[in-house]
N, C-alpha and C positions, 0 to 999 in steps of 0.2 A: 257662332262665327262673329266676327268683330264688325262693329260699326265704324264707319270713316266719317269723321267730321272734316268736310272739305271746305277750304277758302280759296279754291282756284278759280280761274276765270274761264269756265268751259260752258259754251253754250249751245243749243240745238232748237233753232226757232227758224220756220220757213213759211212763207205765204205762198199760194198757189191759187191762180184763177183758172177756172175749167168752163167749157161750154157743156151744158147738160140738155138732155131730153127727158121730158117727164112721161111716165107710163102709168100715171095715176097714182093715188096714195098708197103707201105701203101698209100703214095701219091707221086705225081710227086714233086720233089723239085728242085729249081733253084740252080745251082752250083756257082754262082756269089755270091759276098758279099753284094749286094744291095737289097736282099730281104726286103720288108718293114715289120714293125711290125704287120701290119694287116695280112700279108701272114703267119707269124710265128704263129699268133693266129688261123688261119685257120688250121695250121698244128696241133696245140694242139687240136682244136675242132674234127679234124679227127681221131686222136689218142683216145681222149676221147669217141667218139662214137664206135670205132672199139672195145675198151676194153669192154664198155657197152653190145655190141652185142655178143662178141666172147669169152670173158674170160670163163674160164671152170666152175666158179661159179657166180651167180648173185651178183653184187656188189651195194653198197649203194652210190648213186650219190653224196650225201653230204660228205661222208668220202673220196670219190675219188677225189673231188675238193679241200678238205682241206689238203689232202696227197701231191697234185700237189702243192698246194701254199707253203707248208712246205718245200718241196723239193728245190723249187726255194729259199727260204730264207736261208735254212741251207747250200745251195752250196756257199753262199757268205762268210761265216765266221762261227766259232763255237758258236757265241753268238746272232744271228739273228734267228729268229723262228717264227711260227705261234702259236698263243695262242687260242685254242678252248674255248668254254664257259667255260669248268670246269677248264682248265689251267690258264684261265684269272682270274677266281675267287680264285684259289689257290694261284696266285702271289699277288692279292690284299690282301688276308688273310695273307700272310707271311709278307708283309710290314707293317701290323698291329701288328705282334708279336705273334701270337698264331696259331698253325696247329698241324695236327696229322701226326706221322711218326716215323722214327729212329733218326732224328737229325744230318743229314749230307748234305753238299752242294756237288754235284757231276757234273763233266763234262764228256766229252768223248774224248779218245785219242787212234788212232789207233784202233778203233773199241771196245776198252775196256772202261768201266765205270771207271773213276778215282774220288778218293775222293779228293776234294779240301780243304775241312777242316771239321772236325766233330764240332758240336756246343756243347759248354760247358754245363755240367749237363744233358745230353740226354742220352738215351739207348746206342746209338753208341759210344759216348765218353767213357761211363763207361765200355763198352765192349772191349775197347782198339783199336777202328779204328783210324788210324792215317792219316793225311794228305799225299798225295801222294800213298796211298795204290790203288790197283786195284781190283775191285770187279768182279770177273769171273763167279760165279754161285750163283743162288738164289735156296735154297731148292734142290740142286743138279742139277739144270737145267741151262745149259750155257746161257750166255748173249751174246755170240758172235753172230753177224749178226742182232742184234736188235738195233734200233736207240735209242737215250737217252730217250725219252718219253716212249718207250715201256719197256725199261729196268727198268725205275723208276716205271712204273706201276705194275711190277713184284714185286717190294719192298713194295708196299702199301698193307694194309689190316686192319682188325679191331683192335682197341686199345685193348692191352692185349694179342694179338696172337703172337706166336714165329715165328721167321724167321731165317734161316741159311744160311749165306752168306759165300762164299769162298773168301779168300784174298790172293792176290799175292802181297808181299811186298819185297822192295829192300833189300838186306843183309840176306833175310831168304832163306834157301836151298830149300824150297818146299812150296807149298800153304798150307793154314791151314783155318778152319773153325771157325767161330764165331757164336754163337747163341744169338739173340738179341730179347727182347720182345717189341714190339711196344708200343707207349705211346703218349699221347697228349704232344706236344712240346710247352712249353710256354718260349719264349725267355726272358731271364734276360740280357738285352741290356748293362747294366752296373753293375760291381760289384766292390766294394772298400774294401780295407783292409789296415791295417797299419803294415809295417814292420820296427821295430827300430823308426826312426822318418821320414820314407820315406812313402808317401801315394801312393799306388798302384791302378790305374784305369784300370780295366779290361774291355775293350769294345768288345762285342762278334759280334755285327752286326750293320749296320746302317739302321735302319728303321725310322718310323715316331717318335718313342719315344726317339732315341738316345740323342740328344743334351739336351732336357729338363731334362732327367734322369740323364746325365752326370753332369749338373750344380747343381742339387739338391743333388745327391751322394757326390759330391766333397765337397760341402759347409759342409754336415754333417761329412765327414772325417777330414776336417780341424778343426772343433769344437772338434771332439773326439780326435785329436792330442794336444789340448790345445791352439789351434790358429796358425795363419800362422807363427808366429815367431819360433814356435817349430818344423815346418816342414823343413826338410833338402831338399826336393825336391819332384817331382813326377815322377812315372813310368807309362806310358801309354803303356798298354800291348794290342797290336793288333795282336798277333799271332794267326793263325787259324781264322781270321776274313775275310770272303770271300767277304765283301763289302755291296752293298745295294744302297740306295738313294744317289745321287750326292749332293743335297741341304744339307743334313746331314753332309756329309764329309766336306763340305765348312764351316758349322757352327762349327763343332768340331775344325776344324783348325783355325778359327777365335777366337775361346775361349782362344787361347794361343799366338796370335799374335796381335801386336798393330797397325801394318801398313804394307803395301806392299801387292804385289800379292800374293794370295792363289794358284789358278790354272787358266789355259786358256784352252779353247776347239777350235779346228779348225775343221770345216766341210768341205764339198765339195765346197762350195762357200765361198768366202771372207766375204760377209756380214753375214754369219752365225757363224762366230767366236765370241767367248764371253770371257770376262776376269772377274773374281771376285776378289775384294781386301778386306783386312782386315779391321775392324773397331777398333777404339781405345777401349783398355780394355783387360786385361789378367787376367784369372781367376786364374792363378798360381802366379800372382803378382811378375812376374820376378824370381820366384825361378827356380833352375836347373830342366832339364827334361831329361829323358832317354825314348826312344821308342823302344819297343821290336817287332821285326817282324820275321817271318820265311817263309817257303815256301807255307803256307796256307793264308799268308796275301795277299789279292787281291784288286786290283781296288780302292775302296773308301778308304780302308785302306792304299793304296799306295799314293793316293792323300794327306791324311793327313801326312803321313810319309815324303813324298817329300817336302811338304811345310815347316815343322818344320825343316827338314834337311837342305834344301837350305837356309833358314833364320838363320842358326846356333842357333836356338831356342832349338834344342834337340841334344843329342848324340843317334844315331841309333844303337842299338845292336842286335846282333842274327845272322840270316842267310838270304840269298837272298830271296826277295819276289817272288810272282807268276808271275808278269809281264804282267798283263791286262791293258793295256793303252787305251782302247776305251770306249766311252759311248753309251748306248743303250736307245732308246727311245720307250716306249710302246705307240703304237698309236691305239685307238679303231678303228676298221672297220665296225662293226655292233654293235647293242645294247648290245651284250653279248660276242663278240670276239674282239681280237685284234692282232696286230703284234708287234714283239720285233725287232726293227731295229737298226743296228749300225749306227749312225748319225755323230759320231766326234771322234776325238782323243783328249786326254787331255795331257797338258804339265805341268811340275812342274815350280815354279817362275823363275828358270835359264833357262827355255826353252828346257829342256830335256824331251823326250818322253822315257817312260820305256816299251813301247810295245814290248813283247817277251823277253825283257831284265831284267826286275825287278829292284828293288832297292837294292843296295849293302849297307850293314850297315857300320857304321864307324869303328866299332869293331866286327869282326866276332866271335860269340861264339856258338859252337855247343851244343846241348843238349845231355849229355851222356845218353845212354841206361840204363834203370833201372838195378841195380844189381839183379842177381837171388837170391831167398831167402836162398838157400844153400850156397851161397857166404857169405851171411850176418852172418850166423851161424858160417861159418869157421873163420871170422874174429873177432869174439868175443873172449874178453881175457879170459885165463883160470882161472884167480883168480882175486878176488875183492880187494886183499891187495893192498896198495898203497906203491910206492917205491919213494926214493928221486928224486925229479924233479926241486927244486929250493932252494933258501937260507931259505925261511920260512919253509922248511921241515926238517931243521937241527934241532937237539935236542939242546935247549938252545939258539937258536938264538935270537939276539935282536929284541925287538919290535920297530915298527915305531911309535913313539909318537909325531912326527911333524905335523901331520894332525890331524884335528878335525873329530869327529864321523860323521858330516855332509859330510865332504869331502870323508871320507871313503866309506860312503853310497853311494856317487855319483860314486866313482871309481868302486864299486861293481856292481852298475846299469848298467854302460857302458860296464862293462865286460860281463854281461849278454846279453846285446844286441849283442855284437860282437859274443859270443856263439850261439846266436838264428840265426844270419845270416849264420854262419858256418853250422848249422843244416839245414838251409833252402837250402844250396847247394845240399843236398842230395835229397831233395823233388823237387827243381826246380833250376837247377844250373844257367840257364840263368837270372831268376828273381834275384836270390843272386847276381849276377855279377852287375846288374843294381843298386841295392841298395848300393852296395860297390862303384859304380861310384859317386852316389849322395853324399855319405859321404865324398868322396875326394873333390868334387866340394864345399861342405858346408864347408870344412876345409880351402879352400883359399878364402872364401867369394865371391863366384861367383855369379853374377846377370846377368839376360839376357840383361838388357840395357847396359852392359859393353862390349858386343861384338861390335867391331868396324864396321862402315858402310862398310869399304873396304873388309870386310870379308864376306859380304852378297852379293847375286847376283845382277847383274847389272840390269837385267830384273825384275824390281818390280812392274811393271804395274801402277806406280804413276801417270802417264800422261793418264790414260785411261779414266778418267772422270766417272768411275763407282765406287760406294762404296757399300760395303756389298754384301751378298749372294742373288742371285736371287732364289726364292723358287722353282720354276719349269720353 
């Protein structure tokens, strides 16, 4: 069975305080530090038997053992956990790109369920769920005291059914409710659009389909733009992308790099460390790039961002990323269950770990809160009559007959594109900012190959003896 190397932001950690009564020591324990592993396993066995015999209700042995295993794993870090048969099947389904639910990636922080990122074009995103939101209640029932798996189970239900979640959001004075209709979540891993002459590549997750879809969609977008010569540059939008498969992050990074290190991982043992280098070939053909990130950009997204930023291949715009710098390996332990275990930390080409720190953008651009509808009405002009604003508005002004009709048409077209970008600021300020940057780079004839080697990281892994991305 295959192992999955995960770079996704998935956490399961909960703390709970309970009142207890003591009925005397269960077993005699040595006070020294030299108790053997086998003696500790005897302790576990004795506790297990006592629970089976004396707990107030009869418990299922399988569930009890699975809970003990999961407790051991979740005590290590927020991303290690036990995957029961159902959880393992769900995980494999999600990496293939289609599953049922609300469309959010969640973790746990201080006992609360925290939204890492909503997934594009899903019920949660359409209802207004945002990265960083805390979900405190489901259908009026508090999630406090539940572990992440239990909380997620509360949010599951038949497709088409409604769920009411209570949101706690920074900046809001009090919690509020959102009603969401569950649906089948079909991940559209890559979406493209053209803004002016910039190609926008929106990557929502890193699953088995990401790189192949990116390559196909990118080629179509270039053709629609009239060829690579007509393209000013590319915006790689990784906002609210929670991560996914490590090999896909490596392939996407390699798509825009000609040489040098992409990422390295360092495990507990020196021999477990690995490094991946880029192969020759840049799908963007040296055109300028901007990468968009925010607090919902995690792990695999940070691998791609870090590689392109360190190699000065792209300008990073937005807000600080999530800061997950560890890699999880999914290891089957039975025919239908597995463990997700943190096995390594990853490092960007310059040798930096972003664990708990995140990636700082080159240019910080906050996304303004949407204007209230009433404010839009208040800002509308009271008259549609035009007043003097330029020389052309003056009665009897001279015409400009020094330009041809074709030149005039080109000027008008360029003006329309500028106006379109200005309008885009109201819809997506960060994306509009990225498009403007590409216009500026195109104006000075920027090309990726023009970046001096001295400006790139010293640690590029050129002597590692490895080329290309290892799939698993």
